[in-house]
TORLO-883044 format. One record per residue (C-alpha): x, y, z. Coordinates in steps of 0.02 Angstrom, whole numbers, padded with zeros to 5 digits, always signed. Layout:
TORLO-883044
XYZ/...
END
This chain:
TORLO-883044
-00403-00443-00367/-00385-00302-00242/-00511-00288-00102/-00566-00138-00001/-00670-00146+00157/-00798-00025+00228/-00885-00046+00396/-01039+00050+00450/-01039+00115+00628/-01205+00162+00703/-01264+00156+00883/-01424+00062+00843/-01342-00081+00748/-01304-00190+00899/-01251-00196+01079/-01069-00212+01134/-01099-00399+01164/-01162-00424+00985/-01050-00541+00883/-01131-00535+00711/-01022-00393+00642/-00860-00485+00680/-00933-00651+00623/-00985-00571+00457/-00816-00489+00432/-00730-00655+00465/-00841-00758+00352/-00841-00641+00203/-00661-00585+00231/-00592-00764+00227/-00670-00793+00057/-00609-00628-00016/-00437-00640+00064/-00402-00798-00034/-00420-00700-00199/-00330-00541-00146/-00154-00534-00215/-00062-00449-00071/-00183-00488+00072/-00183-00305+00126/-00352-00215+00133/-00384-00028+00136/-00516-00023+00273/-00633+00122+00307/-00773+00159+00427/-00921+00273+00408/-01060+00337+00521/-00958+00352+00681/-00945+00502+00794/-00758+00538+00806/-00657+00644+00927/-00599+00780+00949/-00747+00871+00869/-00878+00736+00906/-00953+00748+00732/-01012+00604+00624/-00880+00552+00498/-00940+00479+00333/-00769+00410+00284/-00619+00377+00395/-00477+00252+00391/-00508+00121+00522/-00324+00110+00568/-00316+00300+00591/-00188+00323+00451/-00261+00425+00307/-00100+00404+00206/-00098+00213+00221/-00269+00142+00269/-00216-00038+00233/-00220-00174+00364/-00146-00348+00349/-00275-00482+00314/-00442-00517+00393/-00361-00517+00566/-00302-00339+00531/-00479-00287+00486/-00546-00365+00647/-00411-00283+00753/-00444-00113+00677/-00632-00136+00699/-00617-00179+00883/
END
């Protein structure tokens, strides 16, 4: 099985102190990571206002690399998210 991750960014979802997004990524990611063959996940974000144009992007690689959006494991997803 190969897994891909997408994370919604939106200002009204939670405050900076909110932990539920990272808790959810950890909980679901640990289960899926077990079944993923190479433990590398293409990870995308959507709904964030990105520089330099300050326009909402509806699909962007969370690690900033459009040619290789994969991160290593659940910890890689969490690092890219933060």
